[in-house]
C-alpha positions in Angstrom: -0.3 -0.5 0.0 1.4 3.7 -0.6 2.1 5.8 2.3 -0.2 8.9 2.4 0.8 12.4 1.8 1.6 14.9 4.6 0.0 18.1 3.7 1.1 21.1 5.9 -0.8 24.3 5.4 0.8 27.3 7.1 1.1 30.6 6.8 0.7 34.1 9.1 -1.3 35.1 11.5 -4.8 36.2 9.7 -3.7 34.9 6.4 -6.9 32.6 6.3 -5.9 28.8 6.9 -8.5 27.9 9.0 -11.2 29.0 6.2 -9.1 27.0 3.5 -8.7 24.5 5.3 -12.6 23.9 6.1 -12.9 24.5 2.4 -10.8 22.0 1.5 -12.5 19.3 3.7 -15.8 20.3 1.9 -14.3 19.3 -1.2 -11.7 16.7 -0.3 -13.2 14.5 1.9 -11.0 11.9 1.3 -8.6 14.2 3.2 -7.9 12.9 6.5 -7.9 16.3 8.8 -5.6 17.0 11.7 -7.2 18.6 14.5 -4.5 20.5 16.9 -4.4 20.9 20.5 -4.6 24.7 21.7 -4.9 26.6 24.9 -6.4 29.5 23.6 -10.5 29.8 24.2 -12.4 28.7 21.7 -13.6 31.7 19.7 -17.4 32.5 18.6 -18.6 29.5 16.2 -15.3 27.2 16.8 -16.5 23.8 18.2 -14.3 21.3 20.1 -12.8 18.2 18.3 -13.9 19.6 15.5 -11.9 23.0 15.1 -9.9 22.5 18.2 -8.8 20.3 20.7 -9.5 22.9 23.6 -7.6 22.2 26.9 -5.9 24.0 30.0 -2.0 24.9 30.1 -1.4 22.3 32.6 -3.3 19.7 30.7 -1.2 20.9 27.2 1.9 20.9 29.4 1.4 17.3 30.9 0.8 15.5 26.7 4.3 17.4 26.8 5.8 15.0 29.3 4.4 12.4 27.9 5.5 13.6 24.5 1.9 13.1 22.9 2.8 15.4 20.8 3.8 15.4 17.0 5.2 18.7 17.4 4.0 22.1 19.7 4.7 25.7 20.0 4.3 29.2 22.2 2.6 31.5 19.4 1.0 35.0 20.7 0.9 33.3 24.8 -1.0 30.0 23.8 0.2 27.0 23.3 -0.4 25.1 19.7 0.3 21.2 19.0 -0.2 18.4 17.2 -0.9 14.8 18.0 1.4 12.9 17.2 0.1 9.0 16.9 -3.4 10.5 14.9 -0.8 11.7 12.1 1.6 8.4 12.3 -1.0 5.8 11.6 -3.0 7.8 8.9 0.1 8.3 7.0 0.5 4.4 7.4 -2.6 3.2 6.6 -2.6 5.1 2.8 -4.5 8.4 3.8 -3.1 11.4 2.7 -3.2 14.0 6.1 -3.9 17.4 6.2 -1.7 19.9 9.0 -3.3 23.3 9.6 -0.6 24.5 11.6 1.3 27.5 12.7 5.2 28.2 11.0 6.7 27.1 13.8 5.3 24.2 14.0 5.3 23.3 10.7 9.4 23.9 10.9 9.5 21.7 13.4 7.0 19.2 11.2 9.5 19.4 9.5 12.2 17.9 10.9 10.6 14.9 11.3 8.8 14.5 8.0 11.2 16.1 5.4 9.3 14.0 3.0 6.0 16.0 3.8 4.7 18.8 1.5 5.1 21.7 2.4 2.4 24.3 1.3 3.0 28.3 2.7 -0.4 30.6 2.0 0.3 34.2 1.4 -2.3 37.4 2.0 -2.4 39.1 -1.1 -0.8 42.3 0.2 0.4 43.2 3.9 -2.7 45.7 4.0 -5.5 42.7 3.4 -3.7 40.5 6.3 -3.8 43.5 8.8 -7.5 43.6 7.4 -8.4 39.6 8.3 -6.7 40.4 11.7 -8.6 43.4 12.5 -12.2 41.9 11.2 -12.4 38.7 13.5 -13.4 41.4 16.3 -12.0 39.3 18.3 -8.7 40.6 19.1 -7.4 43.4 21.3 -4.4 46.3 19.6 -1.8 45.0 21.7 -2.3 41.6 20.2 -3.6 43.1 16.6 -0.2 44.9 16.7 2.1 41.5 18.0 -0.1 39.1 15.4 1.3 41.7 12.6 5.1 41.7 14.0 5.1 38.0 13.9 3.5 37.6 10.3 6.4 39.7 8.9 8.9 37.7 10.6 7.4 34.2 9.2 7.0 35.6 5.4 10.6 35.5 5.8 10.7 31.7 6.2 8.7 30.7 3.3 12.2 29.6 1.9 11.6 26.6 4.2 8.2 26.1 2.3 8.1 23.9 -1.0 5.2 25.7 -1.9 3.0 29.4 -2.1 -0.9 29.8 -2.6 -1.6 33.1 -2.1 -5.0 33.3 -0.8 -7.1 35.5 -2.7 -10.2 33.9 -2.8 -10.8 30.8 -1.6 -12.0 28.6 -4.0 -8.6 29.7 -5.9 -6.6 28.4 -3.7 -8.0 25.7 -3.0 -7.7 24.9 -6.7 -4.3 25.5 -6.2 -3.4 23.3 -3.5 -5.6 20.4 -4.8 -3.4 20.3 -7.6 -0.4 20.4 -5.9 -1.8 17.0 -4.0 -2.3 15.2 -7.1 0.9 16.1 -8.6 3.0 14.7 -5.5 1.2 11.6 -6.0 1.8 11.5 -9.9 5.7 12.1 -9.2 8.1 9.4 -10.1 10.0 8.4 -6.9 6.3 7.9 -5.6 5.5 5.4 -8.2 9.2 4.3 -9.0 9.7 1.3 -6.1 6.0 0.2 -7.2 6.8 0.4 -10.9 10.4 -1.7 -10.2 8.2 -4.3 -8.4 6.4 -5.3 -10.9 9.4 -4.9 -13.5 11.2 -7.7 -11.7 7.6 -10.1 -11.5 7.6 -10.2 -15.3 11.2 -11.1 -15.3 
């Protein structure tokens, strides 16, 4: 059985990662979505076990001690992390796994899964990025300023990614990401082991 692809989608805060991932889940039902754990409070409309697993700081730190996280990072005063076992088991079962995580976490995942597909979601412009953060209506001015400062730093880390996808329109961004997944499944490096085995069987 062909091992599944690990698709890591990240980008600066406010770029629309959650919105794009929600749209991808509706369009590509065969994608397995890895739900992150976080210590931040739920935003309006967010559901436990659907958007995130919401945990206290103490609970999260216990998960760290037990080695239950593939990666974790502290971002603007809150922890975010990825459950390890779920990801590994899904990949071994041949399922493509989509991770929506912060940039810090994505770089840690790359250390453990260098053959993953790393996609950086970019905003149409810096001004539009700020508008999206402000438009949430859930952040204080200090938090907005911190997120913008962090976003600028994160944009410089795009060099560690395989692909860049502009989130100008949600449907267009989804189409680009799905095209990347199809292309990656068609890479000769993924097909060659099976073709080689077939050739040997014939001979």
